[in-house]
C-alpha positions in Angstrom: -8.0 -8.1 22.6 -5.7 -10.8 23.2 -4.4 -11.0 27.0 -1.5 -13.0 25.5 -0.4 -10.1 23.0 -0.9 -8.0 25.7 1.5 -10.5 27.6 4.3 -10.4 25.2 4.3 -6.8 24.8 4.4 -5.7 28.5 7.6 -8.0 28.5 8.7 -6.5 25.4 8.4 -2.8 27.1 9.5 -3.8 30.5 6.6 -2.0 31.7 3.0 -2.6 33.0 0.1 -1.8 30.5 -2.7 0.2 32.2 -4.7 1.1 29.4 -5.7 0.1 25.5 -8.1 2.2 23.8 -9.8 0.7 20.6 -8.9 2.5 17.4 -10.8 1.8 14.2 -10.0 2.6 10.7 -8.4 -1.4 9.5 -10.7 -4.2 8.6 -8.3 -6.7 8.7 -6.4 -6.0 12.4 -7.8 -5.0 15.8 -6.1 -2.0 16.6 -5.2 -0.2 20.2 -3.6 2.8 21.3 -2.2 1.1 24.7 -0.5 3.2 27.4 1.9 2.3 29.9 2.6 2.7 33.6 5.0 5.7 32.5 2.4 7.4 30.4 4.0 6.3 27.1 1.6 5.6 24.1 2.1 2.7 21.5 -0.2 1.8 18.7 -0.7 -2.0 18.8 -1.8 -3.8 16.0 -3.3 -7.9 16.6 -5.1 -10.7 14.8 -3.3 -10.6 11.6 -2.7 -14.0 9.7 0.6 -15.5 9.0 3.4 -13.4 8.5 1.4 -10.5 8.0 2.7 -8.3 10.4 6.4 -9.0 9.9 6.1 -7.9 6.2 4.3 -4.8 7.1 7.2 -4.3 9.5 9.7 -5.0 7.1 7.9 -2.7 4.7 8.1 0.1 7.2 11.8 -0.7 8.0 12.4 0.1 3.8 10.7 3.2 3.5 12.6 4.2 6.8 15.9 3.1 5.1 14.9 5.7 2.1 15.5 8.6 4.6 13.0 10.8 2.6 9.2 10.3 4.3 8.5 9.4 7.7 6.8 6.1 8.7 6.0 4.8 12.6 9.0 2.8 14.4 9.0 -0.5 14.7 8.8 -1.0 18.2 8.4 -5.2 18.1 6.8 -7.7 15.9 5.8 -11.0 16.0 3.5 -13.2 14.1 0.4 -12.2 16.0 1.0 -8.5 16.7 2.9 -5.5 15.4 3.8 -2.5 17.9 4.6 1.0 16.6 5.4 4.2 17.8 2.2 6.1 18.5 1.3 9.3 16.3 0.3 12.3 17.6 -1.5 13.8 15.0 -1.9 17.4 13.6 -4.2 19.2 10.6 -4.4 18.2 6.9 -3.7 21.5 5.4 -2.9 22.7 2.1 1.0 23.3 3.4 1.2 19.9 4.9 -0.3 18.0 1.7 1.9 19.7 -0.6 5.2 19.0 1.6 3.3 15.4 1.5 3.7 15.2 -2.3 7.4 16.7 -2.4 8.0 13.7 0.4 6.3 11.0 -1.5 8.5 12.2 -5.1 11.6 12.3 -3.0 11.1 8.3 -1.8 9.8 7.6 -5.3 13.4 8.5 -5.9 15.0 5.9 -4.1 15.4 3.0 -6.6 16.7 -0.6 -6.7 18.1 -3.0 -9.5 15.1 -4.8 -10.0 11.2 -5.2 -9.9 9.7 -6.5 -6.8 11.0 -7.2 -3.2 12.5 -9.8 -1.3 9.8 -11.3 0.5 6.3 -11.5 -0.8 3.5 -9.4 1.2 0.0 -8.5 1.6 -2.5 -6.1 -0.3 -5.3 -5.9 2.4 -6.1 -9.8 3.2 -4.7 -11.2 -0.2 -0.9 -12.4 -0.7 0.8 -10.3 -3.1 3.7 -11.9 -4.9 7.0 -10.0 -5.5 9.2 -12.1 -7.2 12.2 -10.1 -8.7 12.0 -9.3 -12.2 14.0 -6.9 -15.0 10.8 -6.1 -17.1 8.2 -4.1 -15.3 5.4 -4.8 -17.8 6.5 -8.4 -17.1 6.4 -8.2 -13.1 3.3 -6.1 -13.5 1.1 -8.6 -15.8 2.5 -11.5 -14.5 2.5 -10.9 -10.8 -0.1 -8.1 -10.3 -2.7 -8.6 -12.6 -2.1 -11.9 -13.9 -2.2 -12.9 -10.3 -5.6 -11.2 -9.4 -7.1 -13.3 -12.3 -6.0 -16.7 -11.2 -7.7 -15.4 -7.7 -10.6 -15.0 -9.2 -10.7 -18.5 -11.0 -9.7 -20.3 -7.4 -12.2 -18.7 -5.6 -14.4 -19.6 -8.5 -16.0 -16.2 -9.4 -14.3 -15.9 -13.0 -17.1 -15.3 -15.3 -17.2 -15.6 -18.5 -17.0 -11.8 -19.3 -14.2 -11.5 -16.7 -12.1 -13.4 -18.7 -12.6 -12.7 -22.2 -12.1 -9.2 -20.9 -8.6 -10.4 -19.6 -7.6 -12.4 -22.9 -8.4 -9.0 -24.9 -6.3 -7.0 -22.1 -3.4 -9.2 -22.6 -3.2 -8.8 -26.3 -2.3 -4.9 -25.9 -1.2 -4.7 -22.6 2.9 -4.2 -23.5 1.5 -1.2 -25.9 -0.2 0.4 -23.1 3.1 0.6 -21.0 5.3 1.3 -24.2 7.5 4.0 -23.5 6.9 4.4 -20.2 9.8 2.6 -18.5 11.7 3.9 -15.6 14.1 2.5 -12.4 12.5 0.8 -9.8 11.2 3.1 -7.5 10.2 2.4 -3.5 6.4 2.4 -3.7 4.1 2.3 -0.4 2.6 -0.1 -2.6 -1.3 0.7 -1.4 -1.3 4.4 -0.9 -5.5 5.3 -0.5 -6.3 8.1 1.7 -6.1 6.1 5.1 -2.6 5.2 4.6 -0.8 8.4 5.7 -1.0 10.4 8.7 0.3 14.1 9.2 1.8 14.6 12.8 1.7 17.2 15.2 4.8 18.6 13.5 2.6 19.0 10.0 5.1 16.0 8.3 3.6 13.4 6.5 3.6 9.9 7.8 2.8 6.4 6.0 1.2 3.4 7.2 0.1 0.3 6.4 2.3 -0.4 3.4 2.3 -3.1 1.0 6.1 -2.6 -0.2 8.0 -3.5 -3.1 9.9 -1.8 -6.2 8.1 -0.9 -8.9 6.9 2.0 -11.4 6.0 5.1 -9.2 3.1 5.7 -11.5 1.1 2.6 -9.8 1.4 4.7 -6.1 -0.1 7.5 -8.1 -2.8 5.8 -9.0 -3.6 4.2 -5.9 -3.5 8.0 -4.5 -7.1 8.4 -7.2 -9.4 5.7 -5.5 -11.7 6.2 -2.7 -11.8 9.9 -3.1 -8.2 10.8 -4.0 -6.0 13.3 -2.6 -5.4 17.1 -2.7 -4.6 18.9 -5.4 -1.8 20.6 -3.4 -0.6 16.9 -2.9 -0.2 16.1 -6.8 1.2 19.9 -6.9 4.0 19.2 -4.5 4.9 15.8 -6.2 5.1 16.8 -9.7 7.2 20.2 -8.6 9.9 17.7 -7.2 9.7 14.6 -9.4 7.2 15.4 -12.7 5.6 12.4 -14.3 6.3 11.0 -17.6 3.7 12.1 -20.6 0.9 9.7 -21.0 0.6 9.0 -17.5 -3.5 9.8 -17.6 -3.6 7.1 -20.0 -1.7 4.8 -18.0 -3.5 4.9 -14.6 -6.4 2.7 -15.2 -4.4 0.1 -15.6 -2.5 0.6 -12.4 -6.3 1.0 -10.9 -7.2 -2.3 -12.2 -5.1 -4.2 -9.9 -6.5 -2.3 -6.7 -10.1 -2.7 -7.8 -9.8 -6.1 -8.9 -8.1 -6.9 -5.7 -10.7 -5.2 -3.6 -13.3 -7.4 -6.0 -11.6 -10.7 -4.9 -11.9 -9.6 -1.4 -15.0 -7.8 -1.0 -17.4 -8.9 -4.0 -19.7 -8.2 -6.5 -19.6 -4.4 -5.5 -16.4 -3.8 -7.5 -17.0 -6.0 -10.4 -18.9 -3.3 -12.8 -15.7 -1.0 -11.9 -13.2 -4.1 -12.7 -14.8 -4.7 -16.3 -14.9 -1.0 -17.0 -11.2 -0.8 -16.4 -10.5 -3.2 -18.9 -12.9 -2.0 -21.4 -11.0 1.5 -21.4 -8.0 0.1 -23.5 -9.8 -2.8 -25.3 -12.9 -1.4 -26.4 
């Protein structure tokens, strides 16, 4: 834990830091629960790179602006730390997960005029490019899938098989998304099961966002990775803002972005899944 960061946080809070407890769960930042001399608790992240924490804070603020779902309040942020309200957690039950689905559906009804975001941010440890676009299909192909393809190429890990599959996918890509157009929804951007909490009052809280405005199906697809969410979550979502017909067919194209990102981050353990997701559309 950086003594410089603790000093900055103490100055920000006008309190002494009397305790800091490691908190697991992230692979990028060093996360701690800190306690002040008055007994207040905060969640502190440090050790990120570049503008990572500033981008995360801006994403949390954007979600809070929607007034639809809870996020931790940003107490302070700098290039080397992010200080958030500490969330006391409660149990994850059928009822709380149903309500979480309803709240996410309401967030997805908070829309913008264009796809993207006012700044780039990060998806895991990789950059996420959010240059605004009037076309969802163009935005998703160029700023999501093609970016991961080009990243593999720059890393020297683009195999002939990956290249040929991607070229074949590009030829059918617009057909895959045909007739699925919707207004740009506010998205969490990285909504796997580790990126939400249930607070002590039974309300869902979104954490660790990679925010942009896009097609809400991209958020829902991400919930299916790494074990997925409960059936009650999806029941709550669809009771509030039903998904359009054909989502199940399009789900894999949205999973592809995150799986390829994991391939670029963590290596060949995600190679076969990346290939299989493309094969779903080009066989």
